[in-house]
N, C-alpha and C positions, 0 to 999 in steps of 0.2 A: 157970341159964343158964351156958353154957360160957365159959371165959376164951379170948380171942383171943390167939394167940401173935404177938408182934411180930417181923415178918420183915424189918425195916429193914436194908438192907445185903446181903440174900440175893441171890445171882445165879442166874439160870436162863437158860442160853444167852446171848443178847444183852441180856436184861433185868436191871436192877438195881432192887430195891425201894427207893424213896425214902422212903415213909412208908405207914402204915396209913390207909386212907381210910374205914374204918368197916365197917359190915355191909350186905349186900344185903338185899333183901326177904325172902329165905329164911333170914336170920340168919348166913349164911356171910361170912367176912372178905373184904374187898376191899382190894387193895394198889395204891398209885400207883407205877407203875414207869417208869423211863426206859430207852429202848432205846439201844444204842450208836450208832444212826443219828441220835439226837436227839429222837425222838418220845416222847410221853408216852402210856402206855396203862394203863388200869385193869383189873386181872385178879384173879380169885378167888385167895385164898391157897393153896388146895389145888392149883390148876393150876400155881402157881409151884413148890411143894415137890415135886410129882410130875413136874416138867419137861414137863408137857403143853403149856404155852405157853412158847415159847423166844424169841419176838421180837414186834414190833408188826405183823408181816406182811412186813417187808423180807426176812427169810430165805427166805420162800416165793418172793418175786419174784426174789431172787438165784439160787436153785436153778432156777427155771423158765428164767431167762435162760441159765444154764450148760447145761441140757439142750437147749434150742433151738440153742445154739451148737454143741454136739457133733453134733446131728442135721444141721445145715447143713454142717459139715465132712465128715461121713460121706457126704452126698449129693454134695458136690463131689469127694470122692476117688473115688466110684463113677463119676461122670460123666467124670473125666479119666483113668481107668484104661483101658488098651488092651483091646480086645475080641477 
């Protein structure tokens, strides 16, 4: 059986590994992470080290809000421009 690397303190985007939570059903390591927004999320160790998972989901919400805001501003600029 392979040794699980302790990733405690490792950062990936907004996530910081607080502790190793053990192994999943497939034998892969699971990390207990805390997001900078305060949420706790359990993530596979390989997703943390490869930077595949960067937040608890708050980053996606923030980016979606920014995109929607830019689109709204663009529509308003088109509507107010003289024709």
